[in-house]
C-alpha positions as CSV (number, residue, x, y, z in Angstrom):
1,M,-35.6,-1.6,2.1
2,T,-33.3,-2.9,4.8
3,P,-29.7,-4.3,4.3
4,A,-31.2,-7.7,4.9
5,D,-33.7,-7.2,2.1
6,S,-31.0,-6.2,-0.4
7,A,-28.5,-8.9,0.6
8,P,-27.6,-11.0,-2.5
9,A,-28.2,-14.8,-2.6
10,A,-25.3,-17.2,-1.9
11,L,-23.0,-17.8,-4.9
12,P,-21.7,-21.0,-6.3
13,V,-18.0,-21.3,-5.2
14,A,-14.7,-23.0,-5.9
15,H,-12.4,-23.8,-3.0
16,F,-8.6,-24.0,-3.1
17,D,-6.5,-25.7,-0.4
18,L,-3.6,-23.2,-0.2
19,T,-1.7,-25.5,2.1
20,A,-1.4,-28.0,-0.7
21,L,-0.6,-25.7,-3.6
22,P,2.8,-24.6,-4.8
23,G,3.9,-21.0,-4.2
24,A,3.4,-19.8,-7.7
25,A,-0.2,-21.0,-7.7
26,R,-0.9,-19.4,-4.3
27,Y,0.6,-16.1,-5.6
28,K,-1.5,-16.2,-8.7
29,L,-4.7,-16.9,-6.9
30,L,-4.3,-14.4,-4.1
31,T,-3.0,-11.4,-6.1
32,A,-6.0,-11.9,-8.5
33,T,-8.4,-12.0,-5.5
34,V,-7.2,-9.3,-3.0
35,T,-7.6,-6.2,-5.2
36,P,-6.9,-3.4,-5.6
37,R,-3.8,-3.4,-3.5
38,P,-2.2,0.0,-2.7
39,I,1.4,0.3,-3.9
40,A,4.3,1.1,-1.5
41,W,7.0,2.7,-3.5
42,V,9.7,2.4,-0.9
43,S,12.8,4.6,-0.8
44,T,15.7,3.6,1.5
45,L,19.3,4.6,1.9
46,G,22.0,2.1,0.9
47,E,25.7,1.9,1.3
48,G,27.5,5.1,0.5
49,G,24.2,7.1,0.7
50,H,22.7,6.0,-2.6
51,V,18.9,5.9,-2.7
52,N,17.2,2.6,-3.5
53,L,13.6,2.9,-4.8
54,A,11.3,-0.1,-5.4
55,P,7.6,-0.8,-5.5
56,Y,5.7,-3.4,-3.4
57,S,2.0,-4.2,-3.5
58,F,1.9,-6.5,-0.5
59,F,1.3,-3.4,1.6
60,G,-1.3,-1.9,3.9
61,L,-2.1,0.5,6.8
62,M,-2.4,-1.4,10.0
63,G,-3.5,1.2,12.5
64,S,-3.4,4.8,13.6
65,D,-2.4,4.9,17.3
66,P,0.4,4.8,16.6
67,P,0.2,4.8,12.8
68,V,1.7,1.6,11.4
69,V,2.3,0.4,7.9
70,A,3.3,-3.1,6.8
71,F,4.8,-4.3,3.6
72,A,6.4,-7.5,2.4
73,P,9.4,-7.0,0.2
74,G,10.0,-10.6,-0.5
75,D,13.4,-12.2,-1.0
76,R,15.5,-12.8,-4.1
77,P,15.1,-16.3,-5.8
78,D,18.3,-17.5,-4.0
79,G,16.7,-16.6,-0.6
80,T,18.7,-13.5,0.2
81,P,16.9,-10.3,1.2
82,K,16.3,-7.6,-1.4
83,D,18.1,-4.2,-1.1
84,T,15.1,-2.6,0.5
85,A,15.1,-5.0,3.4
86,L,18.9,-4.8,3.8
87,N,18.8,-1.0,3.9
88,I,16.0,-0.9,6.4
89,A,17.8,-3.5,8.6
90,S,20.9,-1.3,8.7
91,G,19.3,2.1,9.0
92,G,15.8,1.5,10.3
93,E,14.2,4.3,8.2
94,F,12.2,4.3,5.0
95,T,9.7,6.3,3.1
96,V,6.6,4.9,1.5
97,N,5.8,7.0,-1.6
98,L,2.3,6.5,-2.9
99,V,1.8,6.3,-6.7
100,S,-0.4,8.4,-8.9
101,E,-1.4,7.4,-12.4
102,A,1.1,10.0,-13.7
103,L,3.9,8.1,-12.0
104,A,2.8,4.6,-13.0
105,V,5.3,4.1,-15.8
106,T,8.2,5.5,-13.8
107,M,7.2,3.3,-10.8
108,N,7.1,0.2,-13.0
109,A,10.6,1.0,-14.3
110,T,12.0,0.9,-10.8
111,A,10.9,-2.7,-10.5
112,T,13.8,-3.5,-12.9
113,D,16.4,-5.7,-11.2
114,F,19.2,-3.2,-11.2
115,P,22.6,-4.4,-9.8
116,H,23.2,-4.2,-6.1
117,G,24.4,-0.7,-5.2
118,Q,23.0,1.1,-8.3
119,G,20.2,3.5,-7.2
120,E,17.1,3.6,-9.3
121,P,16.6,7.4,-8.9
122,D,20.0,8.0,-10.4
123,A,19.6,5.4,-13.2
124,L,16.2,6.7,-14.2
125,G,16.5,10.4,-13.4
126,I,13.9,10.5,-10.7
127,S,13.9,13.8,-8.7
128,L,14.0,13.4,-4.9
129,A,13.1,15.8,-2.1
130,P,14.6,15.7,1.4
131,G,12.9,13.9,4.2
132,V,11.6,15.9,7.2
133,K,11.3,13.3,10.0
134,V,13.7,10.8,8.5
135,A,17.0,11.0,6.6
136,V,15.5,9.1,3.6
137,P,14.3,11.3,0.8
138,R,10.9,11.0,-0.9
139,V,10.0,11.1,-4.6
140,A,9.4,14.8,-5.3
141,A,6.5,14.1,-7.7
142,A,4.7,11.6,-5.4
143,P,1.3,13.0,-4.3
144,A,1.8,11.5,-0.8
145,A,4.7,10.1,1.2
146,L,4.8,8.4,4.6
147,E,8.1,8.8,6.5
148,C,8.6,5.6,8.6
149,R,10.9,4.0,11.2
150,E,11.0,0.2,11.4
151,V,9.6,-1.2,14.6
152,Q,9.8,-4.9,13.8
153,T,10.5,-7.3,11.0
154,V,8.6,-10.6,11.1
155,L,9.6,-13.7,9.3
156,I,6.9,-16.3,8.6
157,G,8.4,-19.0,6.5
158,R,9.7,-17.2,3.4
159,T,7.5,-14.2,4.0
160,R,9.3,-11.2,5.3
161,I,7.0,-8.5,6.8
162,I,8.4,-5.1,7.7
163,L,6.4,-3.0,10.2
164,G,7.0,0.7,10.4
165,E,5.7,3.5,12.5
166,V,4.7,6.5,10.4
167,L,6.4,9.6,11.8
168,G,5.4,12.1,9.1
169,L,3.1,12.5,6.2
170,T,3.6,14.7,3.2
171,L,0.7,15.5,0.8
172,R,0.4,17.6,-2.3
173,S,-0.9,20.9,-1.0
174,D,-3.9,21.3,-3.3
175,A,-5.3,18.0,-1.9
176,V,-5.4,19.3,1.6
177,Q,-8.9,20.9,1.7
178,D,-8.7,22.1,5.4
179,V,-5.4,22.0,7.2
180,D,-7.0,22.6,10.7
181,R,-9.7,19.9,10.2
182,H,-7.4,17.6,8.4
183,H,-9.7,17.1,5.4
184,V,-8.0,15.6,2.3
185,D,-9.5,15.3,-1.2
186,T,-8.4,11.8,-2.0
187,G,-9.5,12.1,-5.6
188,L,-6.8,14.7,-6.2
189,L,-4.1,12.3,-5.1
190,D,-5.2,10.2,-8.2
191,L,-3.7,7.0,-6.7
192,I,-3.5,3.7,-8.4
193,G,-3.8,0.1,-7.1
194,R,-2.4,-3.2,-8.2
195,M,-4.7,-5.8,-9.7
196,G,-4.2,-9.4,-10.6
197,G,-2.5,-10.4,-13.8
198,R,0.7,-9.1,-15.3
199,G,0.9,-5.3,-15.3
200,T,-2.7,-4.6,-14.5
201,Y,-3.6,-1.6,-12.4
202,A,-6.8,0.2,-11.2
203,R,-7.6,3.8,-10.8
204,T,-9.2,5.1,-7.5
205,R,-11.3,7.9,-8.8
206,D,-14.5,5.8,-9.4
207,T,-16.0,5.9,-5.9
208,F,-19.3,5.7,-4.1
209,V,-20.5,6.5,-0.6
210,I,-22.5,4.3,1.8
211,D,-23.1,5.8,5.3
212,R,-22.8,3.6,8.3
213,I,-26.0,2.8,10.2
214,P,-26.0,3.7,13.9
215,F,-27.4,0.8,16.0
216,E,-30.4,2.9,17.1
217,E,-31.3,3.5,13.5
218,W,-30.9,-0.2,12.7
219,Q,-33.2,-1.1,15.6
220,K,-35.8,1.3,14.3
221,G,-35.6,-0.2,10.8
222,Q,-36.1,-3.7,12.3
223,G,-39.2,-2.4,14.1
224,D,-40.6,-0.9,10.8
225,V,-40.1,-4.3,9.1
226,G,-41.8,-6.2,11.9
227,S,-44.8,-3.8,11.8
228,G,-45.1,-4.1,8.0
229,K,-44.2,-0.4,7.4
């Protein structure tokens, strides 16, 4: 059976004009649709050296040469930037800690709107480890951490997108299957993703594999179909 043979039939659909909907409706529709979203648990250095730590699920890896991540911290209801954006603007460095299921409750607690200047790690007793390529520390219990330097912040309307070059990557050692060949057992990272709805998350251990089809193999398959094989 070829991919064309197994392609599903068209589905009945509902269309939403996002240019005509209020922001709350757009947010509700999009966050329920684009799932699962990886979680950037971002640590930054604030005034006086205190560490700010906050989660953001408008986040993704944008490339590898150089490696770039992007996340949108959003602004406060009054339109002022959140502490994460303020700290990055002043220092340029941040660390994206990735979140395992074991850290889900702790991560969620850091979404609490603590007063400006009060660091979440201190308030919640979260252990930190020093950065290697940046001055910003990482969450010691995080299975993966990306040390970043801001390269550009883009403002599109009320959406603030921070782009950062990834300078260093820290992984839990038992997940690194082959250091020389750079093989990582993603399942051992046990990462979670954000779903739609209030407080809904997904695990990433339930996976399946589909190999890509080289063009030559696809051509051969087309010939087999045409010949009735």
